[in-house]
C-alpha positions in Angstrom: 14.3 -25.4 -50.0 16.8 -23.5 -47.7 15.8 -22.6 -44.0 15.1 -19.2 -43.2 17.7 -17.6 -41.0 16.3 -17.3 -37.3 14.6 -14.0 -36.4 13.4 -14.5 -32.8 16.6 -14.4 -31.2 17.1 -13.5 -27.4 18.6 -10.3 -28.6 16.1 -9.4 -31.0 13.4 -10.0 -28.3 15.2 -7.9 -25.5 15.7 -5.2 -28.1 12.0 -5.1 -29.1 11.1 -5.0 -25.4 13.4 -2.0 -24.7 11.9 -0.2 -27.6 8.5 -1.0 -26.2 9.2 0.6 -22.9 10.9 3.6 -24.4 7.7 4.4 -26.5 5.1 3.2 -23.7 6.7 6.2 -21.6 6.7 8.5 -24.6 2.9 8.0 -25.4 1.7 7.8 -21.8 3.2 11.3 -21.2 1.9 12.6 -24.5 -1.7 12.1 -23.5 -1.4 13.3 -19.8 1.2 16.2 -19.8 -1.1 18.8 -21.6 -3.8 18.3 -18.8 -1.0 18.1 -16.0 0.7 21.4 -17.1 -2.8 23.0 -17.2 -3.8 21.8 -13.8 -0.3 22.4 -12.1 0.8 25.7 -13.7 -2.4 27.1 -14.6 -1.4 27.8 -18.3 -3.2 28.4 -21.4 -4.0 25.4 -23.8 -1.4 26.6 -26.2 1.4 26.6 -23.6 0.3 23.2 -22.3 0.3 21.9 -25.7 4.0 23.4 -26.1 4.9 21.4 -23.1 3.9 18.2 -24.8 5.4 19.0 -28.4 8.8 20.6 -27.3 9.9 16.9 -26.4 10.0 16.5 -30.2 12.3 19.4 -30.6 14.9 17.8 -28.3 14.6 14.7 -30.4 14.9 16.7 -33.6 18.1 18.6 -32.6 19.9 15.3 -31.4 19.2 12.6 -34.0 21.7 13.9 -36.7 24.6 13.9 -34.0 23.2 10.5 -32.7 23.4 9.0 -36.3 26.9 10.3 -36.8 28.5 9.0 -33.6 26.8 5.9 -32.7 29.3 3.6 -34.3 32.1 5.7 -33.3 30.9 5.5 -29.5 29.4 2.1 -29.8 25.9 1.0 -30.4 25.4 -0.7 -26.9 27.3 2.1 -25.0 25.3 4.7 -26.6 21.9 3.0 -26.0 22.6 2.5 -22.3 23.8 6.1 -21.7 20.6 7.4 -23.4 18.4 5.1 -21.2 20.2 6.4 -18.2 19.5 10.0 -19.1 15.8 8.9 -20.2 15.3 7.5 -16.7 16.8 10.6 -15.0 14.5 12.7 -17.0 11.2 10.8 -15.8 12.7 11.3 -12.3 13.0 14.9 -12.6 9.3 15.3 -13.3 9.1 15.1 -9.4 11.0 18.1 -9.0 9.3 20.3 -11.5 8.4 23.5 -9.7 8.2 26.0 -12.7 7.0 25.9 -16.4 10.5 27.0 -17.3 11.9 23.9 -15.7 9.4 21.7 -17.3 10.1 23.0 -20.8 13.8 22.4 -20.0 13.4 18.7 -18.8 11.0 17.9 -21.8 13.8 19.0 -24.1 16.3 16.9 -22.2 13.8 14.1 -22.1 13.2 14.3 -26.1 17.1 14.4 -26.6 17.4 10.9 -24.7 14.4 9.7 -26.7 16.1 10.6 -30.0 19.3 9.0 -29.1 17.8 5.9 -27.7 15.4 5.2 -30.5 18.1 5.8 -33.2 20.2 3.3 -31.3 17.5 0.8 -31.1 16.5 0.9 -34.7 20.1 0.9 -35.9 20.8 -2.1 -33.7 17.6 -3.7 -35.0 18.7 -3.3 -38.6 22.2 -4.9 -37.7 20.8 -8.1 -36.2 17.8 -8.7 -38.5 18.8 -11.2 -41.1 18.9 -9.6 -44.7 16.4 -12.0 -46.1 13.8 -11.3 -43.6 14.4 -7.5 -43.4 10.9 -6.5 -44.2 9.3 -9.1 -41.8 11.9 -8.4 -38.9 11.5 -4.9 -39.3 7.7 -5.1 -39.2 7.8 -7.1 -35.8 10.3 -4.8 -34.4 8.2 -1.8 -35.2 5.2 -3.7 -33.6 6.8 -2.9 -30.3 6.2 0.8 -31.0 2.6 0.2 -32.3 1.6 -1.8 -29.3 3.1 1.1 -27.0 0.9 3.4 -29.1 -2.2 1.7 -28.0 -1.2 0.6 -24.3 0.6 4.1 -23.2 -2.6 6.4 -23.8 -4.7 3.7 -22.2 -2.8 3.5 -19.1 -2.3 7.3 -18.9 -6.0 8.0 -19.2 -6.8 5.2 -16.5 -4.2 6.7 -14.2 -5.4 10.2 -14.5 -8.9 9.2 -14.1 -8.8 7.0 -11.0 -5.3 8.1 -9.4 -3.1 11.3 -9.6 -0.3 12.5 -11.8 2.1 11.3 -9.3 1.6 7.9 -10.5 2.0 8.7 -14.2 5.6 9.6 -13.3 6.1 6.7 -11.3 5.0 4.5 -14.2 7.3 6.2 -16.5 10.2 5.6 -13.9 9.3 1.9 -13.7 9.1 1.6 -17.5 12.4 3.5 -18.1 14.2 1.2 -15.4 12.8 -1.8 -17.1 14.3 -0.8 -20.7 17.6 0.0 -19.2 18.0 -3.3 -17.4 17.0 -5.3 -20.4 19.4 -3.5 -22.6 22.5 -4.8 -20.4 21.9 -8.4 -21.6 21.8 -7.6 -25.5 24.7 -8.8 -27.3 25.4 -6.7 -30.4 27.6 -8.2 -33.3 30.9 -6.3 -33.8 31.3 -4.3 -36.8 34.4 -3.3 -39.0 35.5 0.3 -38.5 36.2 1.8 -41.9 38.0 5.0 -42.3 34.6 6.9 -42.8 33.3 5.8 -39.6 36.3 7.1 -37.6 37.0 10.1 -39.5 35.9 13.5 -38.2 34.0 15.9 -40.4 31.5 18.5 -40.7 29.9 17.8 -44.3 26.4 17.1 -44.8 27.1 13.4 -45.4 28.5 13.3 -41.8 25.1 14.0 -40.3 22.5 12.7 -43.0 22.4 9.7 -45.2 21.3 10.9 -48.6 19.8 7.5 -49.7 17.2 7.8 -46.9 16.1 11.4 -47.8 13.6 10.7 -50.6 11.6 8.1 -48.8 12.0 10.3 -45.5 10.2 13.1 -47.3 7.5 10.7 -48.0 7.4 9.7 -44.3 7.3 13.3 -43.1 4.2 14.1 -45.0 2.4 10.9 -44.0 3.6 11.9 -40.4 2.1 15.3 -40.8 -1.3 13.7 -41.5 -1.0 11.2 -38.9 -0.3 14.0 -36.5 -4.1 15.1 -36.8 -5.1 11.8 -35.4 -2.7 11.8 -32.6 -3.5 15.4 -31.4 -7.1 16.1 -32.2 -9.0 12.7 -31.8 -9.9 13.3 -28.2 -11.3 16.7 -28.8 -13.0 15.4 -32.0 -14.6 12.7 -30.0 -15.8 15.1 -27.6 -17.5 17.1 -30.2 -19.4 14.2 -31.7 -20.0 12.7 -28.3 -18.2 9.5 -28.8 -15.6 9.7 -26.0 -16.2 6.2 -24.9 -15.4 4.5 -28.1 -12.5 6.8 -28.8 -10.8 5.5 -25.8 -10.6 2.2 -27.6 -9.6 3.6 -31.0 -5.8 2.8 -30.5 -6.7 -0.7 -29.1 -8.5 -1.4 -32.3 -5.4 0.2 -34.2 -3.0 -2.1 -32.4 -5.2 -5.4 -32.7 -5.7 -5.1 -36.5 -2.0 -4.1 -36.8 -1.0 -7.2 -34.8 -3.3 -9.4 -36.8 -2.0 -8.1 -40.3 1.7 -7.8 -39.5 3.0 -11.4 -39.9 1.5 -11.4 -43.7 2.4 -7.8 -44.6 6.2 -8.5 -43.5 6.6 -11.5 -45.4 4.8 -10.0 -48.5 7.2 -7.1 -48.4 10.3 -9.5 -48.6 8.6 -11.8 -51.2 7.1 -9.1 -53.5 8.8 -5.9 -52.7 7.8 -2.7 -51.2 5.3 -1.3 -53.7 2.9 -4.0 -53.4 2.7 -3.3 -49.7 3.2 0.5 -49.6 0.5 1.5 -52.0 -2.3 -0.4 -50.7 -1.2 0.8 -47.0 -1.6 4.4 -47.9 -4.7 3.7 -49.8 -6.1 2.1 -46.4 -4.8 5.1 -44.4 -6.7 7.4 -46.5 -10.0 5.5 -46.4 -9.6 5.2 -42.7 -9.4 8.9 -42.5 -12.3 9.4 -44.4 -14.4 7.1 -42.5 -13.3 8.8 -39.3 -14.5 12.2 -40.8 -18.0 10.7 -41.2 -18.2 8.9 -37.8 -21.6 9.2 -36.1 -21.5 6.1 -34.0 -19.0 4.3 -31.9 -18.6 1.5 -34.4 -17.5 3.7 -37.3 -14.8 5.1 -35.1 -13.5 1.8 -34.1 -13.6 0.7 -37.9 -11.5 3.6 -38.6 -9.0 2.6 -35.8 -8.6 -0.6 -37.4 -8.2 0.4 -41.0 -5.8 3.5 -40.1 -3.8 1.0 -37.7 -3.4 -1.4 -40.9 -2.6 1.4 -43.1 -0.3 3.8 -41.0 1.3 0.8 -39.1 2.2 -1.2 -42.2 3.4 2.0 -44.3 5.7 3.0 -41.1 7.4 -0.3 -40.7 7.8 -0.7 -44.5 9.4 2.4 -45.2 11.8 1.9 -42.3 12.9 -1.4 -43.7 13.5 0.4 -47.0 15.9 2.8 -45.2 17.8 0.0 -43.8 17.8 -2.0 -46.8 19.4 0.8 -49.0 21.9 2.1 -46.7 25.4 0.7 -46.4 25.8 -1.3 -43.3 28.2 1.2 -41.7 25.8 4.1 -42.4 22.5 2.5 -41.1 22.7 4.7 -38.0 22.9 7.8 -40.0 19.9 6.5 -42.3 18.0 5.7 -39.3 18.3 9.0 -37.6 17.8 10.7 -41.1 14.4 8.7 -41.1 13.3 9.6 -37.6 14.4 13.1 -38.1 11.7 13.8 -40.9 9.2 11.6 -39.0 9.6 13.9 -35.9 9.3 17.0 -38.1 6.1 15.8 -39.8 4.5 14.6 -36.5 5.8 17.6 -34.5 4.9 20.6 -37.0 1.6 19.0 -37.7 -0.5 19.7 -34.6 0.9 23.3 -34.7 -0.1 24.2 -38.5 -3.4 22.2 -38.4 -4.5 24.1 -35.2 -4.6 27.3 -37.3 -7.3 25.6 -39.9 -9.4 23.8 -37.3 -11.5 27.0 -36.4 -12.3 27.3 -40.2 -13.1 23.9 -41.3 -13.9 21.9 -38.2 -12.6 18.6 -37.1 -14.9 16.6 -39.7 -13.2 19.0 -42.5 -10.0 18.4 -41.1 -10.1 14.7 -41.3 -11.6 15.0 -45.0 -8.7 17.2 -45.8 -6.2 14.9 -44.3 -7.8 11.9 -46.1 -7.2 13.9 -49.5 -3.8 14.5 -48.3 -2.9 10.9 -47.6 -4.4 10.1 -51.2 -1.9 12.6 -52.5 0.9 10.8 -50.8 0.5 7.9 -53.0 1.6 10.2 -55.8 4.5 11.8 -53.6 5.8 8.1 -52.7 5.8 7.2 -56.5 8.2 10.0 -57.6 10.4 9.8 -54.4 10.8 6.0 -54.5 8.1 3.7 -56.0 9.0 4.5 -59.7 12.7 3.5 -59.0 11.7 0.2 -57.7 10.5 -3.2 -59.2 7.0 -4.1 -58.2 8.1 -7.8 -57.5 11.7 -7.7 -56.3 11.9 -4.5 -54.7 15.2 -4.0 -56.2 16.4 -0.8 -58.2 15.1 -0.9 -61.8 18.4 -1.3 -64.0 18.6 -2.0 -67.6 19.2 -5.7 -67.0 15.6 -6.0 -65.6 14.0 -5.3 -69.0 
């Protein structure tokens, strides 16, 4: 029996840590910036929401360019430059004296975030052994999932017991930690083909077509998940379960951590379909339980199930993108994937905000549960039917 190639190398651990600090900053600001904007500039809730979500616009604008240029500039160099800009944007929050400047800085911060996360995911795809793609991508994505739980928790604790100044101090500390860690990463050199070095303005120069089908499915799932990110707090206030809601993402992270060693290995052993179909199903069931929550325990159970479902789906689809793209176009594939993710999560709160007054929060999560079930059909047509359940390889004539 051949020994598996090593996954937990120094570079993989450092890169995962850097990714963790990036997303920790992102989620910490997402849960605090709306309230900060209202208190500091006396804005309406819609303007405050725009201050939070305009960050995603910056990331969307820059991802295609980042995917196109990352190999030309150099993966490590691009990561360091983006993290330096990320840190500067964190510092600029101290000098924000108008709403217009806040919007501008949020866009700049979003651009730095888009470049940095494209770079970390691209580098991870290159250093994870091909034989352990699903497992490795799952563990790498876990750095983001943990940040998803810790970031909001830290943000809420700071705003409850300290002041917004300490929120920005924390983001600076996290961004510096990510930047310093990156200096010690060693990235394997890659062969520069003519396709990498040539200049062009074609669609294929900014997007990887192999990543588009599965990314469509990811955008729809992200749209559904945005209902949890954006409206869980308001829903919890309405049903008087605010205390339980503060631990929703903690349960999300704990159960995702427990399941991750198994789901990643099963992805590599049995193929993506046997992991993704159950993960979407769990996500839908979790949303349905969330819609019917009347006690804290139900809210926490929903958090656990959604964590396993959404978290497993997210890491599995990212592994598919890395697996299907040629090595020299992994950067483009990664940027394409995250672009669709950003669009789904970014557009979701804006559109769903229009329907909440008519159907309420419980109706929202019932609707989102139905939409999640429908995503099983979408996944089947965009990717699942082209893939063997057992091997995860495309279905060719010789498989029959």
